[in-house]
C-alpha positions in Angstrom: 107.4 77.5 -35.8 106.4 80.6 -33.0 102.6 79.3 -34.1 103.4 76.0 -32.7 104.9 77.0 -29.5 103.0 79.1 -27.8 99.8 76.2 -27.8 102.3 73.8 -26.8 103.1 76.0 -24.3 99.6 76.7 -23.3 99.4 73.1 -23.4 102.3 72.2 -20.9 100.8 75.1 -18.6 96.8 73.6 -18.6 98.9 69.8 -18.2 101.3 71.4 -15.1 97.8 73.2 -13.7 96.0 69.8 -13.9 98.6 67.7 -12.6 98.9 70.2 -9.8 95.3 70.0 -8.8 95.0 66.5 -8.4 98.3 66.1 -6.4 96.3 68.5 -4.3 93.1 66.2 -4.2 95.5 63.3 -3.1 96.9 65.1 -0.8 93.6 66.3 0.8 91.8 62.5 0.3 95.2 61.2 1.6 94.7 63.1 4.7 90.8 62.6 5.3 91.9 58.7 4.7 94.0 59.4 7.2 91.9 61.7 9.5 89.3 58.8 9.5 91.9 56.1 10.2 93.2 58.0 13.2 89.0 58.0 14.0 88.7 54.5 13.8 91.7 53.4 15.7 91.3 55.7 18.8 87.5 54.6 18.4 88.7 51.4 18.7 91.2 51.9 21.2 88.2 53.5 23.7 86.2 50.5 23.3 88.4 48.3 24.0 89.4 50.0 27.3 85.8 50.0 28.0 85.3 46.4 27.2 88.8 46.1 29.7 87.6 48.4 32.2 83.9 46.8 31.9 82.8 44.8 34.8 78.9 42.6 34.9 77.1 42.9 38.0 77.9 39.5 39.0 82.0 40.7 38.7 80.7 43.0 41.4 79.7 40.8 44.0 82.1 39.0 47.3 80.5 36.2 48.7 82.2 35.7 52.0 81.9 32.4 54.2 82.6 32.5 57.9 82.4 30.5 61.0 83.3 31.4 64.6 82.9 31.9 68.2 84.3 28.3 68.3 84.4 28.0 72.3 84.8 24.4 73.9 85.3 24.5 77.8 83.9 22.4 80.2 80.4 21.8 80.0 80.2 24.3 77.0 80.6 24.0 73.1 79.6 26.7 70.8 80.3 27.3 67.1 78.9 30.0 64.5 78.7 30.2 60.7 77.9 33.4 58.7 77.5 33.3 54.7 77.2 36.9 52.7 77.2 38.4 49.7 78.3 42.6 49.1 78.2 44.4 46.1 81.0 47.0 45.3 79.7 50.5 45.1 83.2 50.9 44.8 86.8 49.2 45.0 86.8 50.2 48.3 82.9 50.4 49.5 81.3 46.9 50.0 77.3 46.9 51.1 76.0 43.0 51.8 73.5 41.2 53.4 74.0 37.7 54.9 72.7 34.9 57.3 74.3 33.6 60.8 73.8 30.8 63.1 75.0 29.9 66.7 74.7 26.6 67.4 75.6 26.4 71.6 76.0 22.7 73.5 75.5 23.0 77.5 76.1 19.8 79.0 74.6 19.1 82.9 75.7 16.2 84.4 72.6 14.2 85.9 70.2 16.2 83.4 69.3 17.0 80.2 71.7 18.6 77.6 70.6 22.1 76.6 71.3 22.6 72.6 70.4 25.9 71.7 69.8 27.7 68.3 69.6 31.3 67.1 70.0 32.4 63.8 68.8 35.6 61.4 69.6 37.8 58.8 72.2 40.9 59.3 73.4 43.8 56.9 76.6 45.4 56.5 78.7 48.1 55.1 82.6 47.5 54.7 85.3 49.9 54.3 88.6 48.8 52.7 91.0 50.6 54.3 94.0 49.6 52.6 94.0 46.3 50.1 94.2 44.2 53.7 92.4 46.2 56.4 88.9 46.4 56.4 86.4 48.4 58.9 82.8 46.6 59.2 79.9 48.0 60.3 77.0 46.2 60.7 72.8 45.5 61.9 71.3 42.1 62.9 68.3 41.4 63.2 68.3 37.8 65.8 65.8 35.0 67.4 67.6 34.1 70.3 66.1 30.4 71.7 65.0 30.7 75.3 64.9 27.3 76.3 68.2 27.8 78.7 66.0 30.7 80.7 63.3 27.5 81.0 61.0 29.8 79.3 59.0 28.2 75.7 58.9 31.8 73.4 61.4 32.6 71.6 63.2 36.2 72.1 64.2 38.6 68.9 67.2 41.0 69.3 68.2 44.2 66.7 71.6 45.3 67.5 74.7 46.6 66.2 77.9 45.1 65.8 81.1 47.8 64.0 84.7 46.1 64.4 87.0 45.3 61.5 88.9 42.5 60.0 92.1 41.8 57.4 92.2 40.0 54.6 94.8 38.0 52.9 96.5 36.1 50.4 96.2 36.1 46.4 94.1 35.6 43.6 89.7 35.9 43.7 90.4 34.3 46.8 91.4 35.2 50.6 90.9 34.4 53.8 90.1 37.0 56.5 89.7 37.5 59.9 86.6 39.8 62.0 86.3 41.1 65.1 82.6 42.7 65.7 81.8 44.2 69.2 78.4 43.6 70.4 77.0 47.2 71.4 73.8 45.9 73.2 73.7 45.2 76.7 71.2 42.5 76.6 72.9 40.7 73.5 75.9 40.7 75.7 74.2 38.8 78.6 73.2 36.2 76.7 76.5 35.3 74.9 79.5 34.1 76.4 81.6 37.0 75.3 81.3 40.5 73.8 82.3 40.0 71.0 81.5 37.9 67.4 85.1 36.7 66.3 84.9 35.1 62.4 87.5 33.7 60.6 86.5 32.2 56.6 87.1 33.1 53.0 86.2 35.6 50.8 85.7 35.2 47.5 86.6 38.9 44.8 87.2 40.7 48.2 
């Protein structure tokens, strides 16, 4: 009996050691699997966050459509059109380019009316001070119709403007108002007012 007891105890001891080793392997494997699952979950979460925060080039474009400088007085009518597109370098910084067109009609009693067409392009930078108010710096190159001065050739001016505006609304489209001071005495003398006044709509402002 004693001869059988010793081998039996040794067998139980070896079996216990084997079970303990097997349990340790399972714990390490589960820990590794949990770590890998956590890593995969974190990578998936980071990827989802990146996809959510990612914006394509077109998503960062801002489109503006403005009309302005509308004036109606005795013998005179004026109106302007100004489309532009900007790029969001930052949520508050938007450089861009655009076009301008000014139409002026002067009626002369007993004579021919004057139809003046001024047009050109401009570059600008817009800085959002708040979600609604923004500062605006612009540089324009415009060709002015000289028929009013009885000259055949047009006159081209390069000039800066500066000012600001206000945007309001919800969603992708907002209504905007801009007031820009013309920083050129020669250009101010050609127009009716020393400022450009615009109102319109902005997409993705």
